[in-house]
C-alpha positions in Angstrom: -128.1 -51.4 153.1 -124.2 -51.4 153.8 -123.1 -49.1 156.8 -120.1 -46.9 157.8 -118.0 -47.1 160.6 -118.0 -44.8 163.7 -114.3 -43.7 162.8 -115.1 -42.9 159.4 -118.1 -40.6 160.4 -115.8 -39.1 163.2 -113.0 -38.5 160.3 -115.3 -36.4 157.8 -118.3 -34.6 160.6 -115.7 -31.3 161.0 -115.4 -31.5 157.0 -118.9 -31.9 156.8 -119.8 -28.9 159.3 -117.4 -26.3 157.5 -119.0 -27.5 153.8 -122.7 -27.2 154.7 -125.4 -24.4 154.1 -125.9 -22.5 157.3 -128.5 -20.2 154.7 -130.2 -23.0 153.9 -131.0 -24.7 157.6 -131.7 -21.0 158.8 -134.4 -20.9 155.9 -135.6 -23.5 157.1 -136.1 -22.3 160.4 -138.3 -19.5 159.1 -140.2 -21.7 157.2 -140.9 -23.5 160.0 -142.0 -21.3 163.2 -144.1 -23.3 165.6 -142.1 -25.3 168.2 -141.6 -27.9 169.6 -140.5 -28.9 166.0 -140.9 -32.2 165.1 -137.9 -33.7 162.8 -137.2 -37.4 161.4 -133.3 -37.7 160.1 -132.8 -40.5 157.9 -129.7 -42.9 158.0 -128.5 -40.9 161.0 -125.4 -42.6 162.2 -124.0 -40.9 165.1 -126.4 -38.0 164.9 -124.2 -35.2 163.1 -126.9 -33.7 161.4 -128.3 -33.1 164.7 -125.5 -31.6 166.2 -125.2 -29.4 163.3 -128.5 -28.5 162.6 -130.5 -28.3 166.0 -128.6 -25.5 166.9 -129.0 -23.4 163.8 -132.9 -24.1 163.9 -133.3 -22.9 167.5 -136.4 -23.6 170.1 -137.5 -26.9 171.6 -137.1 -29.6 169.3 -137.6 -33.2 169.0 -135.5 -35.6 166.8 -136.3 -38.9 165.7 -133.1 -40.4 164.3 -133.5 -43.7 161.9 -130.3 -45.8 161.4 -130.0 -49.5 160.9 -126.5 -49.8 162.7 -127.1 -50.5 166.6 -123.5 -49.3 167.4 -123.9 -45.9 165.3 -127.1 -45.6 167.2 -125.6 -46.0 170.9 -123.6 -43.1 169.9 -126.2 -40.6 169.3 -126.4 -37.7 172.0 -130.1 -38.2 174.2 -130.0 -34.4 174.3 -128.7 -30.7 173.2 -128.9 -28.0 174.3 -127.4 -24.0 175.4 -129.1 -21.0 175.7 -131.0 -20.9 172.4 -132.6 -24.0 171.5 -133.4 -27.5 173.9 -133.3 -30.9 172.1 -134.0 -34.3 172.9 -133.3 -37.4 170.2 -135.3 -40.3 170.4 -133.2 -43.1 168.2 -135.1 -45.8 166.4 -133.4 -48.8 164.5 -134.7 -48.7 161.2 -133.7 -49.9 157.6 -134.5 -47.8 155.5 -133.4 -50.0 152.2 -136.5 -52.0 153.4 -139.0 -49.6 152.2 -140.5 -46.3 153.2 -144.1 -47.5 154.3 -143.6 -47.8 157.9 -142.4 -44.6 158.4 -142.7 -43.2 161.7 -144.1 -39.7 160.5 -147.2 -39.2 162.8 -146.6 -35.6 164.1 -144.0 -35.2 161.9 -143.0 -31.7 160.5 -139.6 -31.8 158.4 -137.6 -34.8 157.1 -134.3 -34.6 156.3 -130.7 -36.7 155.9 -126.9 -36.1 155.5 -125.0 -37.5 153.0 -127.6 -39.9 151.7 -129.5 -39.5 148.4 -126.1 -40.3 145.9 -126.7 -43.9 147.6 -130.4 -44.6 146.8 -132.2 -45.1 143.7 -134.8 -43.2 141.9 -137.7 -45.2 143.3 -136.6 -45.0 147.0 -136.5 -41.2 146.1 -139.8 -40.7 144.2 -141.5 -42.9 146.7 -140.0 -40.6 150.0 -141.3 -37.6 147.5 -144.7 -38.9 147.1 -145.0 -39.6 151.4 -143.6 -35.5 151.5 -145.9 -34.3 149.2 -148.7 -36.2 151.1 -148.1 -34.7 154.2 -146.6 -31.3 153.3 -143.6 -31.9 154.6 -140.2 -29.5 154.1 -137.2 -32.0 153.4 -133.5 -31.0 153.6 -130.8 -33.3 152.1 -127.3 -32.0 152.5 -123.9 -33.2 151.4 -124.8 -35.3 148.5 -122.2 -36.3 146.5 -122.4 -34.5 142.6 -119.4 -35.9 140.9 -116.9 -33.0 141.0 -113.4 -33.5 142.0 -110.2 -32.0 142.1 -106.5 -33.1 143.6 -103.7 -30.7 143.8 -100.8 -31.2 142.8 -102.7 -32.6 139.6 -101.9 -36.3 138.1 -102.8 -37.3 134.6 -104.8 -40.2 135.6 -107.0 -38.2 138.1 -109.5 -37.6 135.5 -109.8 -41.4 134.4 -109.7 -42.3 138.3 -112.5 -40.4 139.0 -114.6 -41.1 136.2 -114.5 -44.6 136.9 -115.5 -43.8 140.8 -118.4 -41.9 139.5 -119.3 -45.3 137.6 -118.9 -47.1 140.9 -121.2 -44.8 142.9 -124.1 -45.6 140.4 -124.0 -49.2 141.5 -126.2 -50.9 143.9 -125.7 -49.4 147.4 -128.6 -51.4 149.1 -131.8 -49.5 147.6 -131.1 -50.3 143.7 -129.3 -48.7 141.3 -127.9 -45.7 143.3 -128.2 -42.0 141.9 -124.8 -41.1 142.9 -123.8 -37.7 141.1 -127.0 -37.4 139.8 -129.0 -37.1 143.1 -129.3 -33.6 143.7 -130.6 -32.9 140.1 -133.1 -35.5 140.2 -134.3 -35.0 144.0 -134.9 -31.5 142.5 -137.2 -33.0 139.6 -138.6 -35.2 141.5 -139.9 -32.5 144.4 -140.6 -30.1 142.0 -143.2 -32.6 139.9 -145.3 -32.6 143.1 -145.7 -29.2 143.6 -142.5 -28.3 145.9 -140.2 -25.1 145.9 -136.9 -26.2 146.0 -133.1 -24.6 146.3 -129.4 -26.0 146.2 -126.7 -24.8 147.9 -123.1 -26.0 146.6 -121.5 -27.6 149.8 -118.0 -29.0 148.8 -115.6 -30.5 151.0 -112.1 -28.4 151.1 -109.7 -30.9 152.4 -105.8 -29.3 153.1 -102.8 -30.7 154.4 -104.5 -30.5 157.7 -107.2 -33.1 156.5 -104.2 -35.6 156.0 -106.4 -38.6 157.5 -109.2 -37.8 155.4 -107.6 -37.5 152.7 -105.7 -41.1 153.1 -109.6 -42.7 153.6 -110.9 -41.4 150.5 -107.9 -42.0 148.2 -107.7 -45.6 149.5 -111.5 -45.6 149.0 -111.2 -44.3 145.2 -108.5 -47.1 144.8 -111.0 -49.8 146.1 -113.4 -48.2 143.6 -111.5 -48.1 140.5 -109.9 -51.2 140.9 -113.8 -52.8 141.0 -114.8 -51.1 137.8 -111.4 -51.8 135.8 -109.6 -54.9 137.8 -107.4 -55.6 134.9 -106.1 -52.0 135.1 -105.3 -52.5 138.9 -101.6 -51.9 138.7 -101.6 -48.3 136.9 -104.8 -47.4 139.6 -103.0 -48.6 142.8 -99.6 -46.5 141.6 -101.9 -43.3 141.0 -102.9 -44.0 144.6 -99.6 -44.3 146.0 -98.8 -41.4 144.3 -101.4 -39.3 145.9 -100.7 -41.0 149.2 -97.1 -39.5 148.9 -98.5 -35.8 148.1 -100.3 -36.2 151.0 -97.8 -37.4 153.1 -95.6 -34.9 152.5 -98.1 -31.9 153.1 -99.0 -30.7 149.7 -102.2 -32.3 148.7 -105.3 -30.7 148.5 -108.2 -32.1 147.9 -111.8 -30.6 146.5 -115.2 -33.2 146.8 -118.3 -31.5 145.3 -121.4 -32.0 146.9 -124.7 -30.5 147.0 -127.2 -29.6 149.9 -130.7 -30.0 148.9 -133.6 -27.7 150.5 -137.5 -28.7 149.0 -140.9 -27.1 150.8 -144.2 -27.2 150.0 -145.6 -23.9 148.4 -148.1 -23.6 151.0 -145.7 -22.8 153.4 -145.0 -19.8 152.1 -148.6 -18.6 152.3 
């Protein structure tokens, strides 16, 4: 599985936090009243998921954070606490793309991840749902890209470029053909087929002029992805990128990127 730079993760974290559903995390906490809470976090990066969720879950917690990038693991917090919660973090080097058979699920009460499901394959997700069902584990997966993008001011080529980007999102990201924009809808079907209940909530990025640096990175990434899908149209794609960059540099650009937060829990937790 290819990784993400610490700089990119730092850039996106405040927009992630603003977009995510507090409601789903709080609802999850009510389903899991026992403390200390044992959490397994997939693709944890620098620890953004624990920084966001631990204060909302409250109480004593122990997070085991999995990532295959040792540099990112080194940036994770070892402990977080305030008057509402106390959280210890145990990082572990783990390649999720290599398979889930050796997941450290002993004692786990919750599995979670952020910005992961759109990168994985249908087979990988089905394997995860199997493990969750076997152990009765709820799962919360936040910030799953769903293919919706709106750029303002509008450009005649916006829809064409984003369609190319969404095709690129379905390429192999290390797990096999990626679910891409279909990730959340597929997760609902897979978990519900195993007897889970589920909820989804929009968690869109809304990036105004104050997010100029994130806009620049997004536009550059979209240009690269679109050129990979349609190399014969590279000149037109790069011209689109220049126009979008000009809007961003002038402080008149607003970009909304569609995401979904997804919560699945065994019906037994409601009994």
